[in-house]
N, C-alpha and C positions, 0 to 999 in steps of 0.2 A: 777237274772232277767236280768242283763246287758248282760250276756252270751247268753240269748235268742235273744237279739237284734243283737248280733254279728252273731249268727247262721242264723238269718233271713236275714241279709245283705249278707251272703255267699250264701244262697239259692236264693236270688233275683239276684245276679250276675250270678249264674249258669243258672237261668231261662232266663236272658237277653242274656247270651252266646248261649243258645239253639236257641233263636230268630235269632242271627247272623248266626247260622248254616242254618236256614230256608231260609235266604236271600243270602246264599252261600258266606258269608264273615265272617267265624268263627274266632273270635278274642275277647279275654277278654278286650283288650283296648277299642274296639268298644262298648262292653257291659258297661264299665265304663262311656263312653261318653253318652250312652243312659240313664244310671242311673242318670247322672248329669242333663240332659235335663228334665227328669221326675221330679226331685226334684225342679228344677227352676220353672217349670210350676205350681207345687203345691204351692210353696212359692210366686208366682207372686202377688196374691191379698194382701198378707201381705207387699210385697215390695211397692206396690202402696200406701197402707195406711201409711207406714213408710215415704214415700216421701211427702205425703200430710201433715203429721204432721211436718216434717222438714221445709217445705215451710211456713206453718202458724207460726211456732215458730220463724223463721227468720223475718217474717213480724211483729211479736209481740215484737221482741227484744227491740226496743226503749221504748215501754210501760213498759216492764219488768224492764228495767234500771231505769225508772222514779220511779217505786214502790220501787226498791232497795235503791235508793238515799233518798227516803222519809222516809222509815221505818227501814233501816238496823241498824242504830245506836240507834234508839229510841225503836223499838219493832220488833226484828227479827221474832218472832212467827207470828205477824200480817203480816209481809212482805211475809212470805211463804203462809199464808192464802190468801192474795190478789193475789199473783201470780197464785195459784191454781184456784182461782175463775176466773181469766182472761182466763186460759187455758180451764176451764170448759165452760165458755161463748162461746168460739170458737170451742168447741168440739174437743180438741186436747189432746192427752195423751203424755207427755214428755218421757214416758218409751216405747212407741210403737217402737222406733228405735231399741231396744234391742231384740224384739221378734224374728225376723228372725234369728239373731245370736244364740239365745238360742235354737231354734229348730235345727239349723244347727250343733251345737256342738256334740250332741249324734250321729248324722249321720257320722260326721268326725271320731269320736272315734271308732264307730262300723266298719267303712270301714278300718281304720288303723289296728284294731285288726284282722279283717277278712283276710286282705291281708298278714299279717305277716306269717301266717301258712295256706295259702289257698291250698286246695286240688283240683288242676286243673284237669278237665276232660281230657284235652290234654295239657301237658306242652308246646308243640310247639306253641300253640295258646296263651300262656302267654307272647309271645314276642310282642313288639310294636315298629315298625321301628327300631331305634338304641338301644332300651331297651331290654336286654336279657330276663328279667323277670319282670313283674309288681310288684312282691313281693320283688325285690331287693331294698335295702335301698340306696338312692342316685341315681344320674344320672351321668354316666361316662363322658358325654360331658357337663354336667351342663346346658343343654338346657331348660329342664322343670323348674328348679328353676328360671332361667332368665325370662322365659315367665311368670311364676307366679308373679314375681316382676313387670314386665312391665304391665301386664293386671290388676294387683291390682292398680297400679298407674293410669292407664287410667280410670278405673271405679271410683276410688276415686276422680279424678280430675273433673269428671262430676257432683259430688255432693258436692264438698268442697266449703265452703264459704271463699274466699280468703282474705276477710277483717278480718278474725279471725286468730290471730297469732298461736293459739294452733292448729287449723285445718291445717294451712300451714305446721307446723312442722310434724304433723301426716301424711300429704301427702307424705313426704319424708321418714320418719322413718318406716312407716308401710310396704310399698313395700319391703324395705330392710330386714325387719324382716321376712316377708312371704317368700322371696327368700331363706333366710337362713333355715327356718323351712322346706321348700320343699326339701332341700338337705339332710335332716336328717330323712326323712320318706320314706316308700315304694313308688316306682316310680308311682304306680297306684293311690296313694293318691294325688301326685303332678299333675298327669294328670287330676284327678277329679277337683282340684282347678283351673287349667288353663281353663278347659272347663267351669267350673262354672262362672268364670270371663268373658269369651268371650260371653257366653249366657247372662250374666248380663249386659254387655255393650250394647248389642242389645236391651234388655229390657229397659235399662236406657234411651236410645234414645227416646223410645215411652213414657216412664214415664215423661221425661223432657218436652215433648210436651204437655202432659196433665197438668203438674204442671205450665207450662208457662201461661196457661189460668187461673189457680187458682191464680197465682201471680197478674195478671192483675185485676181480680175480687177483690182481697184483697186491692190492691192499690186504687181502686175506692170506698172502704168503704163497700164492701159486704162480708167481711170476714166470719162472723158467718153463714150467709145464704148459701154461696157457699160451706162451709166445712161440711155441714150437709147432 
């Protein structure tokens, strides 16, 4: 079944490559960029929902802390029940932040597998600037891994709650981890990740403007109505 997903990814890349031929810019790197934009557009509604949930959960954090202090030592089960009731009251799902990542994971794996043994219609068009082939593992100049790390940091910084020590640590460690991973996978996958982040940063700018209004509404006590 997963092989069908890999084959489908390869077919989609070839179809997008044919589109680049139609616009007289035949290149598989451009096809990967187009693929990334399509994926980001499809995931955008989920991204907005994720950010709305994160904003509401940040605003509810003091009330969650009160519940934990009240019930943690006396009745942990009731504590969890009260917290979930609070989230339900404000129509927020604490697991919604994981959904875009869960959807993204099979796409990344399928693209990785497809690129490893990709049958290019024209191997010359598998080049991308300084990259000899998008299927080669690693970047000889380490440019894509560095860009992957930087863009991951920039996008994460736009959503990180700097008052949370755990999030501050993740803000530093995650970009370093992504940069390392990007140096061990086919260059086409690193290109996908960099493009994904760049488009995500642009999207995040608009999402932040949207959630800024939500924060103001929640601070005025209209949390549950505004979030529904």
